[in-house]
DRENTORKOL-3810 file (N, C-alpha, C; in nm, 4 decimals):
REM DRENTORKOL-3810
@n.u->0.5221; n.v->-1.2527; n.w->-2.1748; ca.u->0.4874; ca.v->-1.2963; ca.w->-2.0456; c.u->0.5695; c.v->-1.2218; c.w->-1.9577
@n.u->0.4794; n.v->-1.1940; n.w->-1.8492; ca.u->0.5306; ca.v->-1.1107; ca.w->-1.7373; c.u->0.5965; c.v->-1.1962; c.w->-1.6146
@n.u->0.6850; n.v->-1.1550; n.w->-1.5786; ca.u->0.7536; ca.v->-1.2363; ca.w->-1.4572; c.u->0.6894; c.v->-1.1693; c.w->-1.3027
@n.u->0.7314; n.v->-1.2489; n.w->-1.2178; ca.u->0.6615; ca.v->-1.2235; ca.w->-1.0759; c.u->0.7202; c.v->-1.0836; c.w->-1.0563
@n.u->0.8326; n.v->-1.0535; n.w->-1.0678; ca.u->0.9088; ca.v->-0.9191; ca.w->-1.0514; c.u->0.8522; c.v->-0.8174; c.w->-1.1269
@n.u->0.8085; n.v->-0.8246; n.w->-1.2350; ca.u->0.7130; ca.v->-0.7118; ca.w->-1.2984; c.u->0.5780; c.v->-0.6751; c.w->-1.1867
@n.u->0.5408; n.v->-0.7693; n.w->-1.1411; ca.u->0.4133; ca.v->-0.7373; ca.w->-1.0636; c.u->0.4343; c.v->-0.6893; c.w->-0.9109
@n.u->0.5374; n.v->-0.6707; n.w->-0.8754; ca.u->0.5833; ca.v->-0.6206; ca.w->-0.7336; c.u->0.5342; c.v->-0.4895; c.w->-0.7355
@n.u->0.4667; n.v->-0.4416; n.w->-0.6112; ca.u->0.4174; ca.v->-0.3135; ca.w->-0.6258; c.u->0.5440; c.v->-0.2300; c.w->-0.6104
@n.u->0.5406; n.v->-0.1195; n.w->-0.6547; ca.u->0.6568; ca.v->-0.0159; ca.w->-0.6643; c.u->0.6320; c.v->0.0797; c.w->-0.5681
@n.u->0.5016; n.v->0.1016; n.w->-0.5086; ca.u->0.5064; ca.v->0.1906; ca.w->-0.3875; c.u->0.5213; c.v->0.1440; c.w->-0.2866
@n.u->0.5522; n.v->-0.0049; n.w->-0.2490; ca.u->0.6027; ca.v->-0.0505; ca.w->-0.1002; c.u->0.7240; c.v->-0.1454; c.w->-0.1399
@n.u->0.7461; n.v->-0.1640; n.w->-0.2530; ca.u->0.8445; ca.v->-0.2517; ca.w->-0.3023; c.u->0.8372; c.v->-0.3861; c.w->-0.2687
@n.u->0.6919; n.v->-0.4585; n.w->-0.2690; ca.u->0.6813; ca.v->-0.5684; ca.w->-0.2540; c.u->0.6496; c.v->-0.6279; c.w->-0.0826
@n.u->0.6619; n.v->-0.5320; n.w->-0.0021; ca.u->0.6423; ca.v->-0.5558; ca.w->0.1565; c.u->0.5117; c.v->-0.5478; c.w->0.2035
@n.u->0.4301; n.v->-0.4689; n.w->0.1260; ca.u->0.2768; ca.v->-0.4554; ca.w->0.1558; c.u->0.2647; c.v->-0.3590; c.w->0.2779
@n.u->0.3832; n.v->-0.2892; n.w->0.3145; ca.u->0.3759; ca.v->-0.2095; ca.w->0.4257; c.u->0.4186; c.v->-0.0510; c.w->0.3648
@n.u->0.3759; n.v->0.0530; n.w->0.3864; ca.u->0.4529; ca.v->0.1802; ca.w->0.3899; c.u->0.4691; c.v->0.2524; c.w->0.5202
@n.u->0.5708; n.v->0.3563; n.w->0.5441; ca.u->0.5747; ca.v->0.4157; ca.w->0.6499; c.u->0.5949; c.v->0.5769; c.w->0.6161
@n.u->0.5412; n.v->0.6331; n.w->0.7398; ca.u->0.5263; ca.v->0.8087; ca.w->0.6967; c.u->0.6757; c.v->0.8357; c.w->0.7669
@n.u->0.6935; n.v->0.9705; n.w->0.7640; ca.u->0.8236; ca.v->1.0176; ca.w->0.7887; c.u->0.8369; c.v->1.0220; c.w->0.9548
@n.u->0.7687; n.v->0.9924; n.w->1.0235; ca.u->0.8080; ca.v->0.9450; ca.w->1.1648; c.u->0.8185; c.v->0.8038; c.w->1.1949
@n.u->0.8081; n.v->0.7249; n.w->1.1017; ca.u->0.8034; ca.v->0.5700; ca.w->1.1180; c.u->0.7197; c.v->0.4984; c.w->1.1475
@n.u->0.5852; n.v->0.5596; n.w->1.1583; ca.u->0.4721; ca.v->0.4699; ca.w->1.1625; c.u->0.4171; c.v->0.4048; c.w->1.0347
@n.u->0.4049; n.v->0.2606; n.w->1.0538; ca.u->0.3738; ca.v->0.1889; ca.w->0.9384; c.u->0.2274; c.v->0.1580; c.w->0.9255
@n.u->0.2051; n.v->0.1396; n.w->0.7940; ca.u->0.0549; ca.v->0.1366; ca.w->0.7859; c.u->0.0665; c.v->0.0364; c.w->0.6395
@n.u->-0.0590; n.v->-0.0459; n.w->0.6131; ca.u->-0.0785; ca.v->-0.1163; ca.w->0.5036; c.u->-0.0745; c.v->-0.0080; c.w->0.3541
@n.u->-0.0143; n.v->-0.0689; n.w->0.2726; ca.u->0.0011; ca.v->0.0153; ca.w->0.1341; c.u->-0.1479; c.v->-0.0031; c.w->0.0962
@n.u->-0.1783; n.v->0.1196; n.w->0.0112; ca.u->-0.3131; ca.v->0.1326; ca.w->-0.0173; c.u->-0.3042; c.v->0.1286; c.w->-0.1540
@n.u->-0.1940; n.v->0.1018; n.w->-0.2233; ca.u->-0.1735; ca.v->0.0667; ca.w->-0.3858; c.u->-0.2209; c.v->-0.0617; c.w->-0.4107
@n.u->-0.1425; n.v->-0.1613; n.w->-0.3551; ca.u->-0.1669; ca.v->-0.3233; ca.w->-0.3422; c.u->-0.2311; c.v->-0.3782; c.w->-0.2821
@n.u->-0.2836; n.v->-0.2863; n.w->-0.1468; ca.u->-0.3745; ca.v->-0.3567; ca.w->-0.0327; c.u->-0.3301; c.v->-0.4228; c.w->0.0470
@n.u->-0.1702; n.v->-0.4203; n.w->0.0932; ca.u->-0.1108; ca.v->-0.5231; ca.w->0.1538; c.u->-0.0554; c.v->-0.6207; c.w->0.1469
@n.u->-0.0756; n.v->-0.6690; n.w->-0.0022; ca.u->-0.0339; ca.v->-0.7943; ca.w->-0.0199; c.u->0.1179; c.v->-0.8221; c.w->-0.1033
@n.u->0.1654; n.v->-0.6674; n.w->-0.1533; ca.u->0.2929; ca.v->-0.6483; ca.w->-0.1926; c.u->0.2989; c.v->-0.6981; c.w->-0.3535
@n.u->0.1745; n.v->-0.7390; n.w->-0.4160; ca.u->0.1631; ca.v->-0.7446; ca.w->-0.5677; c.u->0.0827; c.v->-0.6543; c.w->-0.6260
@n.u->0.1214; n.v->-0.5877; n.w->-0.7125; ca.u->0.0095; ca.v->-0.5118; ca.w->-0.7876; c.u->-0.0766; c.v->-0.5841; c.w->-0.8962
@n.u->-0.1750; n.v->-0.6030; n.w->-0.8995; ca.u->-0.2262; ca.v->-0.6770; ca.w->-1.0025; c.u->-0.3514; c.v->-0.5934; c.w->-1.0611
@n.u->-0.4236; n.v->-0.6617; n.w->-1.1709; ca.u->-0.5207; ca.v->-0.5848; ca.w->-1.2471; c.u->-0.6331; c.v->-0.5976; c.w->-1.1494
@n.u->-0.6496; n.v->-0.6688; n.w->-1.0521; ca.u->-0.7605; ca.v->-0.6380; ca.w->-0.9621; c.u->-0.7634; c.v->-0.5414; c.w->-0.8617
@n.u->-0.6210; n.v->-0.5023; n.w->-0.8608; ca.u->-0.5962; ca.v->-0.3836; ca.w->-0.7662; c.u->-0.6449; c.v->-0.2320; c.w->-0.8131
@n.u->-0.6699; n.v->-0.2305; n.w->-0.9551; ca.u->-0.7049; ca.v->-0.1376; ca.w->-1.0250; c.u->-0.8549; c.v->-0.1120; c.w->-1.0031
@n.u->-0.9226; n.v->-0.2130; n.w->-0.9968; ca.u->-1.0613; ca.v->-0.2120; ca.w->-0.9795; c.u->-1.1256; c.v->-0.1926; c.w->-0.8472
@n.u->-1.0320; n.v->-0.2121; n.w->-0.7525; ca.u->-1.0672; ca.v->-0.1572; ca.w->-0.5893; c.u->-1.0849; c.v->-0.0089; c.w->-0.5753
@n.u->-1.1933; n.v->0.0409; n.w->-0.4921; ca.u->-1.1899; ca.v->0.1798; ca.w->-0.4675; c.u->-1.0868; c.v->0.2052; c.w->-0.3732
@n.u->-1.0415; n.v->0.3407; n.w->-0.3297; ca.u->-0.9846; ca.v->0.3835; ca.w->-0.2187; c.u->-1.0439; c.v->0.4163; c.w->-0.1303
@n.u->-0.9862; n.v->0.3596; n.w->-0.0098; ca.u->-1.0748; ca.v->0.3991; ca.w->0.1177; c.u->-0.9782; c.v->0.5175; c.w->0.2023
@n.u->-1.0808; n.v->0.5748; n.w->0.2545; ca.u->-1.0206; ca.v->0.6816; ca.w->0.3396; c.u->-0.9703; c.v->0.6813; c.w->0.4763
@n.u->-0.8656; n.v->0.6944; n.w->0.5079; ca.u->-0.7904; ca.v->0.6275; ca.w->0.6362; c.u->-0.8461; c.v->0.7458; c.w->0.7236
@n.u->-0.8247; n.v->0.6936; n.w->0.8421; ca.u->-0.8552; ca.v->0.7982; ca.w->0.9727; c.u->-0.7195; c.v->0.8519; c.w->1.0230
@n.u->-0.7266; n.v->0.9822; n.w->1.0651; ca.u->-0.6048; ca.v->1.0429; ca.w->1.1297; c.u->-0.6199; c.v->1.0655; c.w->1.2515
@n.u->-0.5264; n.v->1.0847; n.w->1.3370; ca.u->-0.5238; ca.v->1.1301; ca.w->1.4772; c.u->-0.5057; c.v->1.2967; c.w->1.4684
@n.u->-0.4919; n.v->1.3511; n.w->1.5643; ca.u->-0.4818; ca.v->1.5047; ca.w->1.5819; c.u->-0.3388; c.v->1.5419; c.w->1.5201
@n.u->-0.2429; n.v->1.4677; n.w->1.5211; ca.u->-0.1092; ca.v->1.4798; ca.w->1.4488; c.u->-0.1140; c.v->1.4568; c.w->1.3097
@n.u->-0.2238; n.v->1.4117; n.w->1.2592; ca.u->-0.2364; ca.v->1.3472; ca.w->1.0940; c.u->-0.1563; c.v->1.2353; c.w->1.0634
@n.u->-0.1431; n.v->1.1409; n.w->1.1890; ca.u->-0.0786; ca.v->0.9874; ca.w->1.1499; c.u->-0.1936; c.v->0.9272; c.w->1.1074
@n.u->-0.1810; n.v->0.8330; n.w->1.0534; ca.u->-0.2679; ca.v->0.7243; ca.w->1.0000; c.u->-0.2970; c.v->0.6252; c.w->1.0937
@n.u->-0.4409; n.v->0.6110; n.w->1.1181; ca.u->-0.4862; ca.v->0.4875; ca.w->1.1919; c.u->-0.5520; c.v->0.4077; c.w->1.1116
@n.u->-0.4563; n.v->0.2989; n.w->1.1377; ca.u->-0.5196; ca.v->0.1739; ca.w->1.0370; c.u->-0.5618; c.v->0.0413; c.w->1.0961
END
């Protein structure tokens, strides 16, 4: 049996947020912002994010 700790998203460490090298924060694209990586996250398609002229993500 898997514990809750095994389901924590490793990309965002369970926070649901990621940040770029300038400190801008955006929703995690791996777990879709809930901090938990589940089987249903595998089935979701990736979405293309918009960026500004400095390649900062606009969420």
